[in-house]
Every structure is written in structure tokens, then in C-alpha cells.
MIDOSE-1310 file (N, C-alpha, C; in nm, 2 decimals, decimal comma, always signed):
residues 217
mstf	-1,58/+0,57/+4,53/-1,66/+0,63/+4,35/-1,58/+0,52/+4,29; -1,68/+0,55/+4,18/-1,68/+0,52/+4,07/-1,59/+0,57/+3,91; -1,61/+0,45/+3,88/-1,46/+0,47/+3,78/-1,52/+0,62/+3,66; -1,68/+0,65/+3,65/-1,71/+0,74/+3,60/-1,66/+0,92/+3,76
qsle	-1,68/+0,87/+3,83/-1,69/+1,02/+3,94/-1,50/+0,99/+3,90; -1,45/+0,94/+3,90/-1,31/+0,93/+3,90/-1,23/+1,03/+3,79; -1,26/+0,96/+3,72/-1,22/+1,03/+3,59/-1,27/+1,12/+3,51; -1,42/+1,17/+3,57/-1,48/+1,28/+3,54/-1,40/+1,41/+3,63
keyl	-1,35/+1,36/+3,71/-1,27/+1,46/+3,89/-1,13/+1,48/+3,74; -1,03/+1,38/+3,65/-0,89/+1,40/+3,69/-0,97/+1,50/+3,54; -1,11/+1,48/+3,45/-1,11/+1,57/+3,34/-1,09/+1,69/+3,36; -1,18/+1,64/+3,53/-1,23/+1,87/+3,54/-1,09/+1,94/+3,60
nitp	-0,97/+1,90/+3,60/-0,81/+1,96/+3,65/-0,80/+1,95/+3,45; -0,83/+1,90/+3,32/-0,75/+1,96/+3,24/-0,80/+2,05/+3,18; -0,68/+2,16/+3,16/-0,72/+2,30/+3,11/-0,84/+2,21/+2,99; -0,98/+2,34/+2,94/-1,05/+2,26/+2,85/-1,02/+2,28/+2,70
fdtd	-1,05/+2,24/+2,66/-0,98/+2,21/+2,51/-0,84/+2,24/+2,51; -0,77/+2,18/+2,60/-0,62/+2,17/+2,61/-0,55/+2,05/+2,44; -0,52/+2,03/+2,40/-0,53/+1,94/+2,34/-0,45/+1,84/+2,35; -0,30/+1,93/+2,46/-0,15/+1,87/+2,45/-0,22/+1,70/+2,62
qllp	-0,29/+1,79/+2,66/-0,40/+1,67/+2,82/-0,47/+1,65/+2,73; -0,66/+1,68/+2,71/-0,74/+1,60/+2,67/-0,73/+1,47/+2,63; -0,65/+1,47/+2,48/-0,68/+1,37/+2,34/-0,51/+1,27/+2,43; -0,47/+1,29/+2,56/-0,35/+1,10/+2,55/-0,48/+1,08/+2,72
fyem	-0,55/+1,23/+2,74/-0,65/+1,13/+2,81/-0,76/+1,05/+2,78; -0,83/+1,11/+2,65/-0,89/+0,98/+2,62/-0,84/+0,88/+2,55; -0,70/+0,87/+2,58/-0,66/+0,77/+2,45/-0,65/+0,66/+2,51; -0,62/+0,71/+2,64/-0,58/+0,60/+2,77/-0,71/+0,59/+2,87
nksf	-0,79/+0,64/+2,82/-0,92/+0,59/+2,91/-1,03/+0,58/+2,76; -0,92/+0,51/+2,67/-1,08/+0,47/+2,53/-1,16/+0,41/+2,59; -1,15/+0,29/+2,64/-1,20/+0,23/+2,66/-1,34/+0,16/+2,75; -1,32/+0,27/+2,81/-1,40/+0,32/+2,92/-1,48/+0,42/+2,84
fisf	-1,47/+0,49/+2,78/-1,51/+0,57/+2,71/-1,67/+0,47/+2,59; -1,59/+0,44/+2,49/-1,63/+0,34/+2,43/-1,78/+0,27/+2,47; -1,75/+0,20/+2,57/-1,86/+0,12/+2,65/-1,97/+0,12/+2,80; -1,93/+0,25/+2,85/-1,93/+0,34/+2,91/-2,10/+0,32/+2,92
qpvh	-2,22/+0,33/+2,95/-2,32/+0,28/+2,99/-2,39/+0,33/+3,13; -2,39/+0,52/+3,10/-2,45/+0,54/+3,21/-2,61/+0,57/+3,25; -2,63/+0,53/+3,35/-2,79/+0,45/+3,37/-2,88/+0,58/+3,40; -2,78/+0,65/+3,50/-2,89/+0,80/+3,56/-2,87/+0,92/+3,45
pnel	-3,03/+1,02/+3,47/-2,94/+1,09/+3,35/-2,89/+1,15/+3,30; -2,78/+1,19/+3,50/-2,80/+1,37/+3,49/-2,60/+1,34/+3,53; -2,56/+1,19/+3,54/-2,44/+1,12/+3,53/-2,42/+1,10/+3,37; -2,59/+1,13/+3,29/-2,53/+1,05/+3,12/-2,49/+1,19/+3,06
kryl	-2,62/+1,31/+3,08/-2,54/+1,43/+3,03/-2,40/+1,47/+3,09; -2,38/+1,46/+3,18/-2,27/+1,52/+3,20/-2,11/+1,40/+3,17; -2,16/+1,28/+3,11/-2,08/+1,21/+3,03/-2,10/+1,26/+2,88; -2,14/+1,27/+2,83/-2,16/+1,37/+2,67/-2,20/+1,46/+2,69
smls	-2,18/+1,60/+2,78/-2,08/+1,66/+2,78/-1,88/+1,69/+2,78; -1,86/+1,59/+2,88/-1,74/+1,49/+2,84/-1,64/+1,47/+2,68; -1,78/+1,35/+2,68/-1,67/+1,28/+2,56/-1,76/+1,47/+2,46; -1,83/+1,50/+2,40/-1,84/+1,62/+2,33/-1,74/+1,73/+2,30
eigq	-1,72/+1,76/+2,42/-1,57/+1,87/+2,41/-1,43/+1,73/+2,39; -1,42/+1,63/+2,41/-1,37/+1,48/+2,38/-1,36/+1,53/+2,23; -1,44/+1,51/+2,15/-1,47/+1,51/+1,98/-1,42/+1,70/+1,89; -1,51/+1,71/+2,03/-1,47/+1,89/+1,92/-1,32/+1,92/+1,91
tysf	-1,19/+1,84/+2,04/-1,13/+1,86/+2,04/-1,00/+1,78/+2,00; -1,06/+1,70/+1,90/-1,00/+1,56/+1,80/-1,10/+1,70/+1,61; -1,13/+1,72/+1,66/-1,22/+1,81/+1,51/-1,11/+1,90/+1,48; -1,10/+2,02/+1,60/-0,99/+2,10/+1,54/-0,83/+2,06/+1,56
sgkh	-0,78/+1,97/+1,61/-0,68/+1,92/+1,63/-0,63/+1,87/+1,44; -0,75/+1,84/+1,40/-0,71/+1,73/+1,27/-0,70/+1,66/+1,26; -0,78/+1,58/+1,37/-0,74/+1,41/+1,38/-0,90/+1,40/+1,37; -0,95/+1,43/+1,19/-1,10/+1,43/+1,16/-1,19/+1,24/+1,15
ktai	-1,14/+1,20/+1,15/-1,15/+1,05/+1,17/-1,20/+0,98/+1,32; -1,10/+1,05/+1,43/-1,16/+1,01/+1,51/-1,28/+1,07/+1,60; -1,28/+1,26/+1,52/-1,32/+1,29/+1,60/-1,47/+1,26/+1,54; -1,47/+1,18/+1,41/-1,60/+1,17/+1,33/-1,69/+1,08/+1,46
ailn	-1,65/+0,99/+1,48/-1,61/+0,78/+1,52/-1,68/+0,91/+1,68; -1,63/+0,98/+1,77/-1,66/+1,01/+1,92/-1,81/+1,11/+1,89; -1,80/+1,19/+1,78/-1,92/+1,34/+1,79/-2,06/+1,24/+1,74; -2,03/+1,16/+1,66/-2,11/+1,07/+1,67/-2,17/+0,93/+1,65
rvin	-2,11/+0,92/+1,83/-2,21/+0,83/+1,96/-2,28/+0,98/+1,99; -2,14/+1,08/+2,06/-2,16/+1,23/+2,14/-2,41/+1,22/+2,12; -2,38/+1,25/+1,92/-2,49/+1,35/+1,86/-2,60/+1,23/+1,88; -2,59/+1,05/+1,86/-2,71/+0,99/+1,87/-2,75/+0,94/+1,99
lyet	-2,64/+0,93/+2,11/-2,69/+0,95/+2,23/-2,78/+1,05/+2,30; -2,74/+1,21/+2,26/-2,85/+1,32/+2,26/-2,95/+1,31/+2,26; -2,94/+1,22/+2,12/-3,05/+1,25/+2,07/-3,15/+1,18/+2,08; -3,10/+1,02/+2,13/-3,26/+0,92/+2,18/-3,23/+0,95/+2,33
nhnq	-3,18/+1,04/+2,36/-3,19/+1,03/+2,54/-3,21/+1,16/+2,58; -3,21/+1,29/+2,49/-3,23/+1,42/+2,50/-3,46/+1,34/+2,61; -3,51/+1,32/+2,61/-3,62/+1,35/+2,70/-3,61/+1,29/+2,78; -3,49/+1,18/+2,81/-3,49/+1,10/+2,91/-3,39/+1,21/+3,00
mdid	-3,30/+1,31/+3,00/-3,22/+1,39/+3,02/-3,32/+1,55/+3,06; -3,40/+1,48/+3,01/-3,54/+1,69/+3,01/-3,42/+1,79/+2,94; -3,36/+1,80/+2,85/-3,34/+1,86/+2,75/-3,34/+1,92/+2,59; -3,39/+2,04/+2,59/-3,36/+2,11/+2,47/-3,25/+2,08/+2,47
ltqe	-3,27/+2,01/+2,28/-3,13/+2,07/+2,17/-3,20/+2,16/+2,14; -3,27/+2,23/+2,10/-3,18/+2,37/+2,05/-3,09/+2,45/+2,13; -3,13/+2,43/+2,34/-3,07/+2,46/+2,34/-2,93/+2,45/+2,46; -2,93/+2,32/+2,38/-2,79/+2,21/+2,48/-2,69/+2,29/+2,37
vsyn	-2,59/+2,37/+2,41/-2,51/+2,41/+2,43/-2,37/+2,27/+2,29; -2,40/+2,16/+2,39/-2,27/+2,04/+2,39/-2,27/+2,01/+2,23; -2,46/+2,02/+2,22/-2,48/+1,86/+2,13/-2,47/+2,00/+2,02; -2,55/+2,06/+2,02/-2,43/+2,22/+1,87/-2,32/+2,18/+1,86
qacw	-2,28/+2,19/+1,92/-2,13/+2,21/+1,91/-2,07/+2,13/+1,82; -2,10/+1,94/+1,93/-2,11/+1,82/+1,86/-2,07/+1,85/+1,70; -2,23/+1,91/+1,64/-2,29/+1,83/+1,56/-2,22/+1,96/+1,42; -2,13/+2,08/+1,54/-2,06/+2,17/+1,46/-1,96/+2,13/+1,42
skgy	-1,92/+2,04/+1,51/-1,79/+2,01/+1,45/-1,82/+1,84/+1,35; -1,91/+1,79/+1,40/-1,88/+1,66/+1,30/-1,88/+1,70/+1,13; -1,94/+1,88/+1,09/-2,02/+1,88/+1,04/-1,84/+1,92/+0,98; -1,79/+2,00/+1,04/-1,66/+2,04/+0,95/-1,52/+1,95/+0,95
slme	-1,56/+1,77/+1,03/-1,46/+1,71/+1,02/-1,53/+1,72/+0,85; -1,63/+1,64/+0,86/-1,64/+1,61/+0,73/-1,58/+1,63/+0,61; -1,64/+1,85/+0,61/-1,59/+1,90/+0,55/-1,46/+1,83/+0,47; -1,39/+1,86/+0,62/-1,22/+1,81/+0,64/-1,20/+1,72/+0,49
qkqf	-1,31/+1,64/+0,54/-1,23/+1,49/+0,52/-1,30/+1,50/+0,39; -1,31/+1,62/+0,33/-1,42/+1,58/+0,11/-1,52/+1,51/+0,16; -1,63/+1,52/+0,26/-1,72/+1,42/+0,28/-1,90/+1,51/+0,23; -1,87/+1,62/+0,18/-1,92/+1,71/+0,15/-2,09/+1,66/+0,17
akak	-2,12/+1,58/+0,11/-2,27/+1,51/+0,08/-2,28/+1,47/+0,17; -2,25/+1,43/+0,32/-2,28/+1,40/+0,44/-2,27/+1,54/+0,54; -2,18/+1,60/+0,51/-2,19/+1,72/+0,57/-2,31/+1,82/+0,62; -2,32/+1,80/+0,47/-2,46/+1,95/+0,43/-2,54/+1,92/+0,47
pifk	-2,65/+1,77/+0,52/-2,79/+1,76/+0,64/-2,75/+1,78/+0,77; -2,60/+1,82/+0,84/-2,59/+1,86/+0,92/-2,59/+2,01/+0,98; -2,52/+2,09/+0,87/-2,59/+2,22/+0,85/-2,63/+2,25/+0,83; -2,74/+2,22/+0,77/-2,92/+2,25/+0,72/-2,99/+2,22/+0,93
hlqd	-2,92/+2,09/+0,88/-3,01/+2,06/+1,09/-2,96/+2,22/+1,22; -2,89/+2,22/+1,24/-2,81/+2,33/+1,25/-2,87/+2,47/+1,24; -2,88/+2,53/+1,11/-2,97/+2,66/+1,03/-3,10/+2,60/+1,12; -3,11/+2,51/+1,12/-3,28/+2,48/+1,08/-3,31/+2,54/+1,28
leap	-3,20/+2,48/+1,34/-3,20/+2,46/+1,47/-3,20/+2,62/+1,57; -3,06/+2,68/+1,49/-3,05/+2,83/+1,57/-3,15/+2,91/+1,46; -3,19/+2,88/+1,34/-3,25/+3,03/+1,29/-3,35/+3,11/+1,42; -3,37/+3,23/+1,33/-3,23/+3,37/+1,32/-3,13/+3,26/+1,25
qnad	-3,07/+3,27/+1,45/-2,88/+3,37/+1,43/-2,88/+3,20/+1,37; -2,70/+3,28/+1,30/-2,65/+3,24/+1,23/-2,71/+3,26/+1,14; -2,79/+3,27/+1,02/-2,80/+3,21/+0,86/-2,72/+3,27/+0,79; -2,65/+3,34/+0,84/-2,60/+3,36/+0,70/-2,44/+3,29/+0,68
myei	-2,39/+3,30/+0,84/-2,31/+3,22/+0,82/-2,32/+2,98/+0,74; -2,43/+2,99/+0,84/-2,49/+2,84/+0,70/-2,57/+2,86/+0,63; -2,57/+2,98/+0,52/-2,60/+2,93/+0,37/-2,47/+2,99/+0,32; -2,34/+3,04/+0,42/-2,23/+3,00/+0,36/-2,22/+2,90/+0,32
ilki	-2,19/+2,80/+0,48/-2,16/+2,69/+0,49/-2,23/+2,57/+0,33; -2,36/+2,57/+0,33/-2,46/+2,53/+0,29/-2,39/+2,53/+0,10; -2,39/+2,68/+0,07/-2,37/+2,67/-0,06/-2,24/+2,65/-0,10; -2,10/+2,62/+0,00/-2,07/+2,48/-0,03/-2,02/+2,39/+0,00
cnwk	-2,10/+2,32/+0,04/-2,14/+2,20/+0,08/-2,19/+2,22/-0,15; -2,30/+2,26/-0,15/-2,39/+2,24/-0,28/-2,30/+2,24/-0,36; -2,21/+2,30/-0,35/-2,06/+2,34/-0,51/-2,00/+2,25/-0,50; -1,93/+2,16/-0,42/-1,87/+2,13/-0,38/-1,88/+1,91/-0,44
iknr	-2,01/+1,91/-0,43/-2,13/+1,83/-0,43/-2,13/+1,86/-0,61; -2,11/+1,97/-0,67/-2,18/+1,96/-0,76/-2,01/+1,95/-0,84; -1,93/+2,06/-0,82/-1,77/+1,97/-0,83/-1,72/+1,83/-0,89; -1,76/+1,73/-0,79/-1,73/+1,61/-0,81/-1,78/+1,55/-0,92
iavg	-1,98/+1,59/-0,95/-2,03/+1,57/-1,02/-1,92/+1,55/-1,18; -1,88/+1,72/-1,17/-1,86/+1,72/-1,30/-1,73/+1,65/-1,30; -1,65/+1,68/-1,24/-1,50/+1,57/-1,25/-1,54/+1,45/-1,28; -1,69/+1,33/-1,27/-1,74/+1,25/-1,26/-1,73/+1,25/-1,43
lgvt	-1,81/+1,36/-1,47/-1,86/+1,40/-1,58/-1,75/+1,41/-1,72; -1,62/+1,49/-1,64/-1,53/+1,53/-1,73/-1,46/+1,43/-1,75; -1,47/+1,30/-1,60/-1,35/+1,14/-1,68/-1,41/+1,09/-1,78; -1,55/+1,07/-1,74/-1,61/+1,03/-1,84/-1,56/+1,10/-1,95
gfli	-1,56/+1,14/-2,02/-1,56/+1,24/-2,09/-1,49/+1,22/-2,19; -1,32/+1,15/-2,10/-1,21/+1,17/-2,17/-1,19/+1,01/-2,23; -1,30/+0,96/-2,09/-1,25/+0,75/-2,13/-1,35/+0,79/-2,24; -1,44/+0,84/-2,35/-1,51/+0,77/-2,45/-1,43/+0,90/-2,54
lsvk	-1,38/+0,98/-2,53/-1,27/+1,04/-2,65/-1,18/+0,93/-2,70; -1,13/+0,81/-2,54/-1,00/+0,72/-2,60/-1,09/+0,64/-2,68; -1,16/+0,59/-2,67/-1,27/+0,54/-2,72/-1,27/+0,52/-2,84; -1,28/+0,67/-2,84/-1,37/+0,70/-2,97/-1,26/+0,71/-3,14
ysvk	-1,13/+0,79/-3,04/-1,00/+0,72/-3,14/-0,96/+0,61/-3,15; -0,97/+0,53/-3,05/-0,99/+0,34/-3,10/-1,10/+0,30/-3,20; -1,17/+0,37/-3,20/-1,32/+0,27/-3,24/-1,24/+0,36/-3,41; -1,20/+0,51/-3,47/-1,21/+0,59/-3,60/-1,04/+0,49/-3,62
wiyp	-0,98/+0,46/-3,55/-0,89/+0,34/-3,59/-0,85/+0,23/-3,60; -1,03/+0,16/-3,47/-0,99/-0,01/-3,55/-1,14/+0,06/-3,67; -1,17/+0,05/-3,69/-1,32/+0,05/-3,70/-1,38/+0,21/-3,80; -1,30/+0,28/-3,87/-1,33/+0,41/-3,93/-1,43/+0,43/-3,98
enys	-1,54/+0,36/-3,98/-1,68/+0,33/-4,05/-1,78/+0,33/-3,92; -1,77/+0,32/-3,83/-1,84/+0,40/-3,73/-1,83/+0,53/-3,66; -1,71/+0,55/-3,67/-1,71/+0,70/-3,56/-1,75/+0,77/-3,61; -1,79/+0,90/-3,52/-1,91/+0,94/-3,47/-1,90/+1,06/-3,45
effv	-1,90/+1,17/-3,50/-1,86/+1,32/-3,42/-1,94/+1,29/-3,28; -1,97/+1,26/-3,26/-2,11/+1,26/-3,13/-1,95/+1,26/-3,01; -1,88/+1,16/-3,03/-1,78/+1,15/-2,97/-1,68/+1,24/-2,92; -1,63/+1,28/-3,00/-1,56/+1,41/-3,04/-1,61/+1,53/-2,91
yfgf	-1,71/+1,59/-2,97/-1,79/+1,71/-2,86/-1,76/+1,64/-2,72; -1,87/+1,54/-2,68/-1,87/+1,46/-2,55/-1,71/+1,44/-2,50; -1,54/+1,46/-2,61/-1,45/+1,44/-2,55/-1,45/+1,56/-2,50; -1,50/+1,66/-2,58/-1,43/+1,77/-2,51/-1,53/+1,90/-2,43
lgsi	-1,63/+1,82/-2,43/-1,73/+1,84/-2,26/-1,61/+1,81/-2,19; -1,58/+1,67/-2,19/-1,53/+1,64/-2,03/-1,40/+1,65/-2,02; -1,30/+1,76/-2,17/-1,21/+1,79/-2,15/-1,25/+1,96/-2,07; -1,30/+2,03/-2,11/-1,36/+2,17/-2,01/-1,40/+2,15/-1,85
liis	-1,43/+2,02/-1,85/-1,51/+1,98/-1,70/-1,39/+1,95/-1,64; -1,30/+1,92/-1,71/-1,18/+1,88/-1,64/-1,16/+1,96/-1,57; -1,06/+2,04/-1,66/-0,99/+2,18/-1,65/-1,12/+2,28/-1,53; -1,22/+2,27/-1,56/-1,30/+2,37/-1,48/-1,30/+2,38/-1,31
sglm	-1,32/+2,23/-1,31/-1,26/+2,15/-1,21/-1,13/+2,14/-1,11; -0,98/+2,16/-1,18/-0,88/+2,19/-1,17/-0,81/+2,29/-1,07; -0,94/+2,40/-1,17/-0,91/+2,58/-1,15/-1,04/+2,59/-1,02; -1,06/+2,51/-0,93/-1,16/+2,56/-0,80/-1,05/+2,47/-0,70
ykfk	-1,07/+2,65/-0,60/-1,01/+2,67/-0,54/-1,09/+2,56/-0,37; -0,91/+2,50/-0,26/-0,94/+2,43/-0,26/-1,04/+2,46/-0,11; -1,12/+2,41/-0,07/-1,20/+2,38/+0,10/-1,18/+2,49/+0,21; -1,17/+2,50/+0,25/-1,11/+2,60/+0,39/-1,31/+2,68/+0,42
idsk	-1,26/+2,69/+0,57/-1,43/+2,72/+0,62/-1,30/+2,85/+0,66; -1,36/+2,99/+0,64/-1,22/+3,11/+0,74/-1,27/+3,05/+0,90; -1,15/+3,09/+0,93/-1,08/+3,12/+1,03/-1,16/+3,14/+1,15; -1,30/+3,27/+1,15/-1,34/+3,32/+1,22/-1,43/+3,24/+1,24
iidk	-1,49/+3,14/+1,18/-1,62/+3,14/+1,18/-1,60/+2,95/+1,24; -1,51/+2,97/+1,30/-1,42/+2,79/+1,31/-1,43/+2,88/+1,45; -1,34/+2,96/+1,51/-1,34/+3,00/+1,63/-1,45/+3,06/+1,68; -1,50/+3,04/+1,62/-1,74/+3,02/+1,70/-1,75/+2,94/+1,74
yisn	-1,69/+2,83/+1,68/-1,72/+2,76/+1,71/-1,63/+2,69/+1,82; -1,49/+2,60/+1,77/-1,44/+2,61/+1,87/-1,31/+2,57/+1,90; -1,27/+2,67/+1,96/-1,12/+2,74/+2,06/-1,05/+2,72/+2,12; -0,97/+2,71/+2,19/-0,87/+2,75/+2,31/-0,92/+2,77/+2,43
dqvr	-0,95/+2,86/+2,42/-1,03/+2,97/+2,47/-1,23/+2,96/+2,49; -1,26/+2,85/+2,45/-1,44/+2,78/+2,50/-1,41/+2,77/+2,64; -1,50/+2,84/+2,64/-1,56/+2,80/+2,82/-1,62/+2,63/+2,77; -1,60/+2,54/+2,92/-1,64/+2,42/+2,93/-1,79/+2,45/+2,94
v	-1,91/+2,35/+2,89/-2,06/+2,35/+2,90/-2,06/+2,22/+3,01
């Protein structure tokens, strides 16, 4: 029995998405999972299904950096080898769940600009299924990206306002009302940004894709 087959046997004895069992299992065999290069398409598909579940488990456990690293490998291997494995990515549950979990972890890491194309990709794959859900998530991404731009402009405005007072004090003849208006604009933007709610995906949306009761694929 190969190393992969023995690990697969051990994996199949673990309750699906059980964080107490699955995460230690991965950590004990991390070097194997990172370096393993499946030769046969069927073996590759089984390996990716296993690794996808592990990545998803890290994601809903809040270990987002590790989840993203694992899911990057899963998604890349699916996208470069799906013809070899003779699978349709639009119908491959393990692939779609890996993409969704990566997007979710990126959003939890406040990397909204990176999460947005992932959810747009899923929206295109699953359309018209779940169209409303993806519209909401994409709007959140857009809104939060604009929020960060606003914060940046706000900080710039305050810096300019500070310079304005320094210039007025040192060189009163060079003083311009422009600095005042820009400074007040920055103040408004920062205050508005500070009042914006913290990102959180509704638990019903999370449960749709990642759940301790999810069926292993």
C-alpha cells in the first residue's frame, strides 16, 4: 500500500469536516500533502477532494492564512488538470466549495479586492443558481473596496490639513483656503468610514457551503 493510500484510508475514518481530527491529521502529514505529485487522474481527483475538505475546514475554523495556502494549491491543480481528470468544473462540488471557502477567507482577511473575482467566477459558474447570494457578496466587496479608498483619501486630507496649518504659521502669505476644504473633506471621509459596519457574511450563507454536517464528496 502506497503512502497516499494509507493516508487516504486514515482520512476516510475521520468524521467529515471534524476540526479536532482533520486539522491534526493534516499537520502530521503536511510535508506529504505539500510535495505529493499524483500520477494517475483518479488518484489526483481523490487527493484534491481530500485536500479541498482540509482547506475548507481550516477556513471555517478561522485559520484563514493556512486555508488560503491550501486552497490555492487545490484550485490551481483543478484548473490545470480538469481535462486530464475528465471533470466539468461547473459541476465539481469540491472545486466550487474550495473557491467559495478561499473567497470567504480572503474576505475575513479583509482582502476584498482579491475575493471579488473569486465570487464573480463562482457567480458565472453557478448562474442562475444562487445569483442573489453572489450579488450580495459582490456588493459587499465593492462597498468595502470603496471604503478603503475613502479611508486613504481621508488620511491624505488630514495630512494636507496638517501641512496647511504649518504653512500658514511659517509662511502666512502662501496660505490657501484650498487646504481647509480638502482637510475638512478628509475629516468627513474618515468619520464616515469609521461608522461603517464590520464585514460579516450571514451565517445562513456560510452554512450553505461549509458546515460540520456537510457531506464528504
